[in-house]
C-alpha positions as CSV (number, residue, x, y, z in Angstrom):
1,M,11.1,28.6,-1.0
2,A,12.0,25.0,-1.5
3,S,9.1,22.5,-0.8
4,I,9.5,20.3,2.3
5,M,10.6,16.8,1.6
6,R,8.4,14.3,3.5
7,I,8.5,10.5,3.7
8,D,6.6,8.1,5.8
9,L,8.3,5.2,7.5
10,N,5.9,2.1,8.0
11,S,6.3,-1.2,9.7
12,E,4.2,-4.2,9.9
13,L,3.8,-5.1,13.6
14,G,1.5,-7.0,16.0
15,E,2.3,-10.2,14.2
16,G,2.6,-12.5,17.3
17,F,-0.1,-15.0,18.3
18,G,-0.9,-16.6,21.6
19,R,2.3,-17.4,23.3
20,Y,4.3,-16.7,20.2
21,D,6.1,-13.4,19.8
22,L,7.4,-12.2,16.5
23,G,9.4,-9.1,15.9
24,V,10.6,-6.4,18.2
25,D,7.5,-4.1,18.3
26,A,8.4,-2.0,21.3
27,E,11.8,-1.1,19.8
28,I,10.7,-0.5,16.3
29,M,7.5,1.7,17.2
30,P,9.4,4.8,18.3
31,L,11.4,4.8,15.0
32,I,8.5,4.8,12.5
33,S,5.6,7.2,11.7
34,S,3.0,4.6,10.6
35,V,2.2,1.1,11.7
36,N,0.2,-1.6,10.0
37,V,-1.3,-4.1,12.5
38,A,-2.0,-7.8,11.8
39,C,-5.8,-8.3,12.0
40,G,-6.0,-12.0,13.1
41,F,-6.1,-13.9,9.9
42,H,-2.3,-14.3,9.1
43,A,-1.2,-13.4,12.5
44,G,-2.3,-11.4,15.5
45,D,-5.0,-12.2,18.1
46,P,-7.2,-9.9,20.3
47,Q,-4.5,-9.5,23.0
48,V,-1.8,-8.7,20.6
49,M,-4.0,-6.4,18.6
50,A,-5.0,-4.4,21.8
51,R,-1.3,-4.1,22.9
52,T,-0.1,-3.0,19.4
53,V,-2.8,-0.2,19.1
54,A,-2.0,1.0,22.7
55,L,1.7,1.1,21.7
56,A,1.0,3.1,18.5
57,K,-1.1,5.5,20.6
58,Q,1.7,5.9,23.1
59,H,4.2,6.8,20.4
60,Q,1.7,8.9,18.4
61,V,2.2,6.5,15.3
62,S,-0.4,6.6,12.5
63,L,-2.5,3.4,12.8
64,G,-3.2,1.0,9.9
65,A,-4.8,-2.3,9.2
66,H,-2.7,-5.1,7.8
67,P,-5.2,-7.7,6.5
68,G,-4.1,-10.9,4.9
69,F,-5.3,-14.3,3.7
70,P,-6.8,-16.6,6.5
71,D,-3.6,-18.5,6.7
72,L,-2.0,-18.7,10.2
73,Q,0.0,-21.7,9.4
74,G,1.6,-20.1,6.4
75,F,1.8,-16.7,7.8
76,G,-0.3,-15.3,5.0
77,R,2.4,-15.8,2.5
78,R,0.6,-18.6,0.5
79,R,-1.7,-17.5,-2.3
80,M,-5.3,-18.6,-1.8
81,D,-7.8,-18.9,-4.8
82,L,-10.5,-16.6,-3.6
83,S,-13.2,-14.8,-5.6
84,P,-13.3,-11.0,-5.7
85,D,-16.3,-11.1,-3.4
86,E,-14.4,-13.3,-1.0
87,I,-11.5,-11.0,-1.0
88,V,-13.7,-8.1,-0.3
89,N,-15.3,-9.8,2.6
90,I,-12.2,-11.1,4.3
91,I,-10.8,-7.5,4.2
92,L,-14.1,-6.0,5.5
93,Y,-14.0,-8.5,8.5
94,Q,-10.4,-7.7,9.4
95,L,-10.9,-4.0,9.0
96,G,-13.8,-4.1,11.4
97,A,-11.8,-6.1,14.0
98,L,-8.9,-3.7,14.2
99,A,-11.3,-0.6,14.0
100,G,-12.9,-1.9,17.2
101,F,-9.7,-1.7,19.1
102,A,-8.8,1.6,17.6
103,R,-12.1,3.1,18.8
104,A,-11.8,1.6,22.2
105,A,-8.2,3.3,22.4
106,G,-9.5,6.6,21.1
107,V,-7.5,6.5,18.0
108,R,-8.5,6.4,14.3
109,L,-7.6,4.1,11.5
110,V,-5.7,5.9,8.9
111,Q,-4.4,3.4,6.3
112,V,-4.7,-0.1,4.9
113,K,-1.9,-2.2,3.6
114,P,-2.6,-5.9,2.5
115,H,-0.2,-8.5,3.8
116,G,2.1,-11.0,2.1
117,A,0.5,-13.0,-0.7
118,L,-2.6,-10.8,-0.8
119,Y,-0.4,-7.7,-1.3
120,N,1.6,-9.5,-4.0
121,L,-1.5,-10.8,-5.7
122,G,-3.1,-7.3,-5.7
123,S,0.1,-5.9,-7.0
124,Q,0.1,-8.0,-10.2
125,D,-3.7,-9.0,-10.8
126,R,-6.0,-6.2,-11.6
127,E,-9.1,-8.2,-10.5
128,A,-7.8,-8.8,-7.1
129,A,-6.5,-5.2,-6.9
130,D,-9.9,-3.9,-7.7
131,A,-11.5,-6.1,-5.0
132,I,-9.0,-4.8,-2.3
133,A,-9.6,-1.2,-3.3
134,R,-13.4,-1.7,-3.4
135,A,-13.3,-3.3,0.2
136,V,-11.4,-0.3,1.6
137,Y,-13.6,2.3,-0.2
138,A,-16.7,0.5,1.0
139,Y,-15.5,0.5,4.6
140,D,-14.1,4.1,4.7
141,R,-13.4,6.1,1.6
142,E,-11.1,8.4,3.7
143,L,-8.6,5.6,4.4
144,V,-5.2,5.6,2.7
145,L,-4.4,2.5,0.6
146,V,-0.8,1.5,0.7
147,G,0.4,-0.3,-2.4
148,L,3.7,-1.2,-4.2
149,A,4.7,1.8,-6.2
150,G,3.3,1.7,-9.7
151,S,1.4,-1.6,-9.2
152,A,-2.0,-2.6,-10.1
153,L,-3.0,-2.1,-6.5
154,A,-1.9,1.5,-6.5
155,Q,-3.8,2.1,-9.9
156,A,-7.0,0.4,-8.7
157,G,-6.9,2.5,-5.5
158,E,-6.5,5.7,-7.4
159,E,-9.3,4.9,-10.0
160,T,-11.7,4.0,-7.1
161,G,-11.2,7.3,-5.5
162,L,-8.9,6.5,-2.6
163,R,-5.8,8.3,-1.5
164,V,-2.9,6.0,-2.3
165,A,0.4,5.8,-0.8
166,Q,3.0,4.5,-3.2
167,E,5.4,2.2,-1.2
168,G,9.0,1.4,-1.6
169,F,11.2,-1.4,0.1
170,P,14.7,-0.1,0.9
171,D,15.6,-3.7,2.2
172,R,14.5,-5.5,-1.1
173,R,15.8,-5.7,-4.6
174,Y,13.6,-4.9,-7.6
175,L,13.0,-6.4,-11.0
176,E,13.1,-4.1,-14.0
177,E,9.4,-3.8,-14.4
178,G,9.1,-2.5,-10.7
179,Q,8.1,-5.7,-9.0
180,L,10.1,-7.0,-6.0
181,L,12.6,-9.8,-6.6
182,P,10.9,-12.9,-5.1
183,R,12.3,-13.8,-1.6
184,S,13.0,-17.2,-2.9
185,Q,15.8,-15.9,-5.1
186,S,19.3,-15.2,-3.9
187,G,19.9,-11.6,-3.0
188,A,16.2,-10.6,-2.8
189,V,16.7,-9.3,0.7
190,I,19.3,-6.6,1.5
191,S,20.7,-7.2,5.1
192,D,23.5,-4.6,5.4
193,P,22.0,-1.6,7.4
194,K,24.2,0.8,5.5
195,A,23.1,-0.4,2.2
196,V,19.4,-0.4,3.3
197,A,19.8,3.2,4.4
198,A,21.4,4.4,1.3
199,N,18.7,2.6,-0.8
200,A,16.0,4.3,1.4
201,V,17.4,7.8,0.6
202,T,17.5,6.9,-3.1
203,L,14.0,5.7,-3.2
204,A,12.7,8.7,-1.2
205,R,14.5,11.2,-3.3
206,D,14.2,9.7,-6.8
207,G,11.2,7.3,-6.6
208,I,11.1,4.4,-8.9
209,T,10.6,4.1,-12.7
210,V,7.8,1.7,-13.7
211,R,6.9,1.1,-17.4
212,G,8.8,4.4,-18.2
213,E,6.9,6.5,-15.7
214,R,8.6,8.0,-12.6
215,I,6.6,7.2,-9.5
216,R,7.1,9.2,-6.3
217,I,7.6,7.1,-3.1
218,D,5.3,8.3,-0.3
219,T,6.1,5.6,2.2
220,L,9.0,3.2,3.0
221,C,8.4,-0.2,4.6
222,L,10.8,-1.2,7.4
223,H,10.3,-4.9,8.0
224,G,10.1,-5.7,11.6
225,D,10.3,-9.4,11.7
226,N,14.1,-10.0,11.0
227,A,17.3,-10.0,13.0
228,A,18.4,-6.7,11.6
229,A,15.1,-4.9,12.0
230,V,16.0,-2.3,14.7
231,R,19.5,-1.6,13.2
232,N,18.0,-1.1,9.7
233,A,15.2,1.1,11.1
234,R,17.8,3.3,13.1
235,A,20.1,3.6,10.0
236,V,17.2,4.5,7.7
237,R,15.8,7.1,10.0
238,K,19.2,8.7,10.5
239,A,20.1,8.7,6.8
240,L,16.8,10.3,5.9
241,L,17.0,13.0,8.4
242,G,20.6,13.7,7.5
243,A,19.4,14.1,3.8
244,G,16.9,16.7,4.7
245,F,13.8,14.6,4.9
246,E,10.9,15.1,7.4
247,I,9.6,11.9,8.6
248,S,5.8,12.3,8.5
249,P,3.0,9.9,9.1
250,L,0.5,9.3,6.2
251,S,-2.2,11.1,8.2
252,T,-0.3,14.4,7.8
253,S,1.5,13.9,4.5
254,D,0.8,15.6,1.3
255,I,-0.6,12.5,-0.6
256,A,-3.0,13.9,-3.1
257,P,-6.7,12.7,-3.0
C-alpha cells in the first residue's frame, strides 16, 4: 500500500498592531493547516493575539508562535546584534505571551517559527540557531521547530532533540546552496499564483537539495501579507490536493522525533 503523502500549509498571521491591520487573516485561515502568530515584538498586540488565537481555534488550525526581534518599526526584518543569551530570553518572553492566550482559549501551542531577520540569522549562523533551539527546548521540548529546509536552524533543532519541520517557500526563489534569494534582488518573490502552485507541488513532492543532500519538505509557507496572498493560498491548496497530497497540520503529521 502506498504511503499517504502529507504536507502542512502554514502562514504568518496576527501581524497587525493597534489600529493597523496587516494581511487578510480571516480569509487565509480556512485555507491553511498551521498558523504562526506574531507575539508582540515585531508585530501584534494583546488584542490582535487574542483574536488570531480564537480564529485558529475556530478553524481547527494548529497554533504556533512567531517570535521575532524587538523591532516594531522595522517589522522585525532588521538584524539586531544580540548575544545568544539575549536571543534565548526574547524567545522565551514571546512564547510565554502567546501561550497565555492559547491556554485561555483552551488550545495548545504546537510549533515555533522565528520571524524575519531572526529566522534568516538562525538559518545561516549556527550560534544563533543553537540559541533559538535552546530556547524552544527549554520552554517545551514537545514543540515543533520550523526552519528553512537544510539550514543551520533545522540542524540545531534536530541536534537539540526537537522535532523539526523542514520548511519550503513556494513563492520565493532559491540560491544554489538552499538559501532564499534576498527580497532586495529582482525576481526573489514569485507573484503569479499558477507558478506559486506549481512550485508548491514540486517542493512537496521532490523536496530540496542542500549540499548534495535531498531534504524532504514538511511544511510550506504561504505568506499572508501580500496582495496575492488569498489567490496564492487557494491555488496552492487546489494544486496539492489535485496532486494527491493530504493537507495535514504539524500536530498530526509524520515528522520524526
